[in-house]
C-alpha positions in Angstrom: 46.6 67.0 63.2 45.6 63.7 64.6 45.9 60.3 62.5 43.2 57.8 62.9 42.8 54.4 61.5 39.8 53.8 59.8 38.1 51.9 62.2 38.1 54.9 64.2 36.7 57.3 61.7 33.2 58.2 61.7 31.2 57.9 58.2 33.9 59.7 56.1 32.5 59.6 52.6 33.5 60.1 48.9 31.8 61.2 45.7 32.0 59.8 42.1 30.4 61.9 39.5 28.0 59.3 38.1 24.2 59.2 36.7 22.2 57.4 34.5 20.5 58.5 31.3 16.8 60.3 32.1 15.1 57.8 30.1 16.3 55.0 32.3 14.2 54.2 35.5 16.6 53.8 38.6 16.1 52.4 42.0 16.2 54.9 45.0 19.4 53.6 46.5 22.5 53.5 44.8 24.3 50.1 45.1 28.1 49.8 46.2 30.6 47.0 45.2 34.0 46.0 45.9 35.7 43.3 43.9 32.1 42.1 43.0 31.1 42.0 46.8 28.2 44.3 48.0 29.0 46.5 50.9 26.8 48.2 53.4 27.1 51.2 55.4 25.3 53.3 57.8 25.0 56.1 55.5 24.3 54.8 52.2 25.5 56.3 48.9 23.2 59.1 47.3 23.2 61.7 44.6 24.1 65.4 45.2 24.1 67.7 42.1 24.1 64.5 40.0 27.2 63.2 41.6 27.2 60.0 43.6 28.0 59.8 47.4 29.8 56.7 48.5 31.0 55.9 51.9 35.0 55.6 51.9 35.2 53.7 55.1 34.2 50.5 53.7 36.4 50.7 51.0 39.4 52.2 53.0 39.2 49.4 55.2 39.2 46.8 52.3 42.5 48.8 50.9 44.3 49.2 54.4 44.4 53.2 53.6 44.7 55.6 56.6 42.6 59.0 57.1 43.6 61.9 58.8 41.0 64.5 59.6 41.8 68.2 61.0 38.7 69.5 62.2 40.4 73.1 62.5 41.6 73.2 59.2 38.8 71.1 57.5 41.2 68.7 55.5 40.8 65.3 55.2 44.2 63.4 54.1 44.0 59.6 52.8 47.1 57.7 52.4 48.6 54.4 51.5 51.8 53.0 50.7 52.1 55.2 47.7 49.9 58.0 47.3 48.8 61.1 49.5 45.6 62.9 48.9 44.6 66.0 50.5 41.2 67.2 50.0 40.0 70.5 51.6 36.3 70.7 52.5 34.5 73.1 49.9 37.5 73.5 47.9 38.0 73.4 44.1 41.0 71.2 44.0 43.0 68.3 45.7 46.4 68.0 46.2 48.0 64.6 44.9 51.3 63.9 45.9 52.1 67.3 46.4 50.6 68.6 42.9 47.0 70.4 42.6 44.3 68.8 40.7 41.2 70.3 39.6 37.8 68.8 41.2 34.5 68.8 39.6 32.5 68.4 42.8 33.6 70.2 45.7 34.2 68.1 48.8 31.7 69.2 51.3 30.3 68.4 54.9 26.4 67.2 55.5 25.1 66.7 59.1 28.7 65.9 60.0 29.5 63.3 57.3 32.4 64.4 54.9 31.6 63.7 51.3 34.6 63.5 49.0 34.8 62.9 45.0 35.0 58.8 44.7 36.4 58.9 41.0 39.3 60.9 42.1 39.9 59.2 45.2 39.5 55.8 44.2 41.6 55.7 40.9 44.3 57.4 42.8 44.2 54.6 45.3 44.8 52.2 42.6 40.9 51.2 42.1 39.1 50.6 38.7 35.6 52.7 38.9 32.6 51.2 37.0 29.1 52.5 36.7 26.9 49.7 36.1 23.5 51.3 34.8 21.6 47.9 34.8 22.2 47.8 38.5 22.3 51.3 39.6 25.3 50.6 41.2 28.8 51.6 41.7 31.6 48.9 41.2 35.1 49.2 42.6 38.0 46.9 41.6 41.3 46.5 43.2 43.5 46.5 39.9 45.1 43.3 41.1 41.5 42.0 40.9 41.6 41.0 37.1 38.7 43.1 36.2 40.6 44.9 33.6 41.9 42.2 31.6 45.4 41.4 30.6 47.5 41.6 27.2 48.4 39.2 26.2 45.2 37.4 27.8 45.6 34.4 29.7 43.2 32.2 31.0 41.2 33.1 34.1 42.0 31.4 37.4 38.5 29.4 38.3 38.6 28.5 42.1 38.2 24.8 42.4 35.4 23.6 44.4 36.2 21.0 47.1 35.4 17.2 46.2 33.3 17.3 49.5 30.9 19.6 47.5 30.9 18.4 44.3 27.4 18.4 43.1 25.7 15.0 41.7 24.1 14.2 38.2 20.4 14.2 38.3 19.2 13.4 34.8 20.2 12.9 31.2 17.2 13.8 29.0 17.2 13.4 25.0 14.2 14.6 23.8 13.4 15.9 20.4 16.2 18.5 19.3 17.2 18.9 23.0 19.7 17.1 25.1 19.1 18.4 29.0 21.9 17.3 31.7 20.9 18.3 35.2 23.0 18.3 38.6 21.9 19.2 42.0 24.5 22.2 42.2 26.4 24.4 39.4 29.0 23.0 37.1 30.9 23.8 34.1 30.5 21.5 31.3 32.6 21.3 27.8 30.8 20.4 24.9 32.4 19.0 21.6 31.2 17.3 18.2 33.3 14.1 17.2 33.1 12.5 13.8 33.7 9.1 12.6 31.4 8.2 13.8 29.4 11.2 14.6 28.9 11.8 18.4 28.4 14.9 20.7 30.4 14.7 23.9 29.9 16.6 27.1 32.3 16.5 29.8 31.4 17.6 33.5 34.5 18.1 35.8 33.7 18.2 39.5 30.3 16.2 38.9 29.7 12.9 41.1 27.2 9.8 40.5 26.1 10.2 44.3 22.5 10.7 42.9 19.8 8.9 41.0 22.3 7.9 38.1 24.5 5.2 39.4 28.1 5.0 38.6 28.8 1.9 35.9 31.3 -0.8 37.1 34.7 -0.4 36.2 35.6 -0.1 32.3 32.0 -0.2 31.5 29.5 2.7 30.3 25.8 3.1 31.6 23.1 4.0 29.1 20.2 6.0 29.4 16.9 4.2 28.9 14.0 4.9 26.8 14.9 7.1 23.9 12.2 7.6 21.3 13.3 6.1 17.9 11.7 9.0 16.7 14.3 11.2 17.9 15.7 12.8 14.8 19.5 13.4 15.9 20.3 11.0 18.8 19.9 7.3 19.0 22.0 6.4 22.0 23.5 8.1 25.0 26.1 6.5 27.3 28.2 7.9 30.3 31.1 6.8 32.4 33.6 8.4 34.9 36.3 9.6 32.5 38.6 10.8 35.1 38.5 10.0 38.9 41.1 12.4 40.1 39.2 15.6 38.5 36.0 13.5 39.0 34.8 14.1 35.5 32.0 12.3 33.9 31.6 12.1 30.2 28.4 11.9 28.3 28.3 10.7 25.0 25.3 10.8 22.6 25.7 8.8 19.4 24.2 10.8 16.4 22.0 9.7 13.5 23.4 12.5 11.3 25.5 15.5 11.3 24.7 18.4 13.5 25.4 21.5 14.7 24.7 22.9 18.4 24.0 25.6 20.6 24.0 26.0 24.4 21.0 27.6 25.8 21.1 30.2 28.2 18.9 29.1 31.0 20.1 31.2 33.7 20.5 27.9 35.9 24.1 27.1 36.2 22.9 23.7 37.3 21.2 22.7 34.1 23.0 22.3 30.6 20.3 22.5 27.6 21.6 21.7 24.0 19.7 22.4 21.2 20.8 20.4 18.0 19.8 21.2 14.4 20.9 19.7 11.3 24.2 20.7 9.3 23.2 22.2 5.8 24.2 20.1 2.9 27.7 20.7 1.3 26.2 22.2 -1.8 24.4 25.0 0.2 25.6 28.5 0.9 28.9 28.7 2.4 28.6 29.5 6.2 31.0 32.6 6.5 28.4 35.8 6.8 28.9 38.3 9.3 26.1 39.8 11.8 26.7 43.1 13.8 24.5 44.5 16.4 24.6 46.7 19.7 22.9 45.5 22.8 23.6 49.0 24.5 23.1 50.8 21.5 22.7 54.5 22.9 26.0 54.4 24.3 27.8 57.6 23.0 30.8 60.0 23.5 31.0 63.0 25.2 32.8 65.0 22.3 29.9 64.2 20.2 27.2 65.4 22.3 27.3 69.3 22.7 26.6 70.5 26.3 27.3 67.0 27.8 30.2 66.8 30.2 29.0 64.1 32.6 30.6 60.6 31.2 27.5 58.6 32.6 25.2 61.0 30.2 27.1 59.9 27.1 24.0 58.0 25.7 21.8 59.3 22.5 18.9 57.7 20.6 20.8 58.5 17.3 24.7 59.6 18.1 25.7 56.2 19.3 27.7 53.1 18.7 25.5 52.0 16.0 27.6 54.2 13.6 30.4 52.0 14.5 28.6 49.3 13.3 27.2 50.9 10.3 31.0 52.0 9.5 32.3 48.1 10.0 29.4 46.9 7.6 30.5 49.1 5.0 34.0 48.5 5.0 33.6 44.5 5.1 31.1 44.9 2.4 33.3 46.6 0.4 35.9 43.9 1.1 33.2 41.4 -0.6 32.0 40.1 2.6 28.4 39.0 3.1 27.3 41.1 6.3 23.9 42.0 8.1 23.7 44.8 10.7 21.0 45.8 12.9 20.9 49.1 14.8 17.7 48.7 17.0 16.9 51.2 19.4 15.3 48.8 22.1 14.6 51.5 24.4 12.0 52.8 21.8 10.8 49.4 20.7 10.0 48.3 24.1 8.9 52.0 25.7 7.5 51.8 28.9 8.5 48.1 29.1 12.2 48.6 28.6 14.0 47.5 31.4 18.1 48.2 30.6 19.2 45.1 32.6 17.5 43.0 29.9 19.4 44.4 26.9 21.3 41.0 26.4 17.8 39.4 26.4 16.1 42.0 23.6 19.6 41.3 21.6 19.4 37.6 21.9 16.0 37.7 20.5 17.7 39.8 17.4 20.3 37.1 16.9 17.8 34.0 16.8 16.1 35.9 14.5 18.7 36.7 12.0 20.1 33.4 12.5 16.9 32.0 11.1 16.5 34.6 8.3 20.4 34.0 7.2 21.7 30.6 8.5 25.0 31.4 6.7 26.0 33.8 9.4 29.2 32.5 11.2 30.6 35.6 13.0 28.5 37.5 15.7 30.1 41.0 16.6 28.3 42.9 19.5 30.1 46.7 19.6 29.9 48.8 22.9 32.1 51.6 24.2 33.6 51.5 27.7 33.7 54.0 30.6 37.1 54.2 31.4 39.0 57.2 31.1 40.8 58.5 27.8 44.2 57.4 29.1 43.2 54.1 29.2 41.0 53.9 25.9 43.3 55.8 23.5 46.3 54.9 21.8 48.6 57.1 19.5 50.0 55.2 16.8 52.7 56.6 14.2 51.1 60.3 15.0 47.3 59.3 14.9 44.9 58.9 17.9 42.9 55.6 17.7 40.1 54.2 20.2 41.4 50.9 22.0 39.7 47.7 21.6 38.8 45.7 24.5 37.3 41.7 23.9 34.8 40.7 26.6 34.4 36.9 27.2 31.6 35.3 29.2 32.5 32.9 31.3 29.1 31.4 32.0 28.9 30.0 28.4 30.5 26.3 28.9 32.2 27.0 25.5 34.0 30.2 26.4 37.1 29.0 25.6 36.2 28.9 22.1 35.2 32.5 22.2 38.3 33.4 23.8 40.5 31.9 21.2 38.3 33.5 18.6 39.1 37.0 20.4 42.8 35.9 20.9 43.1 35.6 17.0 41.5 38.6 16.3 43.3 40.7 19.0 46.8 39.2 17.6 46.0 39.9 14.0 45.0 43.6 14.9 48.1 44.1 17.1 50.4 42.9 14.7 50.0 45.9 12.6 48.9 48.4 15.4 50.7 47.3 18.3 49.0 48.8 21.5 45.5 49.1 19.9 44.0 46.4 22.1 43.7 46.5 25.9 43.5 42.5 26.1 40.6 40.1 27.1 38.2 40.8 30.2 36.6 37.7 31.6 33.2 38.2 33.3 31.3 35.6 34.9 27.9 36.3 36.4 29.3 38.0 39.4 30.4 41.3 37.5 27.9 41.3 34.7 25.6 39.3 32.5 28.1 36.4 32.0 26.8 34.9 28.8 26.4 38.1 26.5 25.0 35.7 23.8 28.3 34.3 23.1 26.6 30.8 23.2 25.1 31.3 19.7 28.3 31.2 18.0 32.0 29.9 18.9 33.0 32.9 16.5 31.3 35.7 18.7 32.9 38.3 20.1 31.4 41.4 22.4 33.9 44.2 21.7 34.1 47.7 23.5 35.5 50.3 21.4 37.1 53.2 23.0 35.4 55.2 25.9 33.0 58.2 26.4 36.0 60.5 25.9 37.1 59.2 22.9 35.6 60.8 19.1 33.8 59.2 16.5 36.8 59.7 14.1 39.1 57.9 16.5 36.6 55.1 16.9 36.0 54.7 13.1 39.6 54.3 12.7 39.7 51.6 15.0 36.8 50.0 13.1 38.5 50.1 10.0 41.5 48.2 11.1 39.0 45.8 12.9 37.3 45.3 9.7 40.6 44.3 7.9 41.3 41.5 10.5 37.6 40.2 10.3 38.0 40.2 6.8 41.4 38.3 7.1 39.8 35.5 9.3 36.7 35.3 6.9 38.9 34.7 3.8 41.4 32.2 5.5 38.9 29.5 6.3 36.9 29.6 3.1 
């Protein structure tokens, strides 16, 4: 048996049982990503018997694994410093560290290229495997990449931009109910409201004045000219270099009245658009209502779908996560909460124009409509189910199985820390009575997903994964009952 390094191995491939619902149009070529970076190979991924073939060579190079190929015995052996995987061609099982493990798809050889099962191989080499239906791609993550979150959650590490690459402030435009701030590169603003007097403050760390807007003299503030006297919200806008060490520019808008604000998702990280609105009078309805929705409304569970065994086919038009939304709605209403729930089937609504990648655009329109109809809505919850294996999505507490919760925070929302604080509080309430029920908080930017998840509409917004494809509806409903209690506790604590 001859051992060869990955660089010497020719086109060794492996397979993942992955597919997308038949109703979703998909590109001809399956994408492959490792830690968010697209990988290329002379042999592209392909589907065989609803199984995705993915090149192991590129993956294994990144992991430092070794491969031994015995042509005579037709056996491939993969090893790293902890694991040995033996995969016989056309065999029905693999041998993992000396133990036999069944395989759903046998390893095969096509035109001299060896194909092996990717989920089995990747997960046992320490990777997290995700199917991104919107991108029609397989995403592989090393477990130290941060993709699976942590518990308790901690702020993600955001790489610092070298000072020489700081973007320059280009414009500050208050017009009607909008305040628009632009730079010539990406920036991560922080927005807050101050009172006595009423002000909107926007801090721009890592942004310079090396552009059309000149830096004010020391200890003075620049002022934006030409603000219309008819502007209903803003009377004056000033700016200053708040902190030279971090190159943080602070922009202060003097307000004519008390306001609330929403940050618009423009898809442009070099532009910040803040929409202002009047705060309702003190004698108006208390702003404590709850809105529950499902951006990926057809996500379902294998145990609830007769004949379905492939996790990537666990989608259904009627048996899906909207049932969890209905369960939580009923429980909260029974506790006296004002709750609004929509279970729109976006695939049916948009028909031939439906695009899975636009799911958050569709649900975003729904949110805007609900906020207009019910301005008293304060809390927003988008319910999903995950694709991780049952061992990761299930916990047994005092003899009963529950689907685990997983909170997702979008880092592209400039006020993501407010969403993270809300998720942390909710998680703490759940874990206090049911230890282990949460998998933690997963921080995602645009490199691994939407990055916004409509969390810009409220600081009290959460995207929550409830269990996974292998969980049952009963297990998920038990978890919804516990989550409803925690939400109600938060609601009552601020009234």
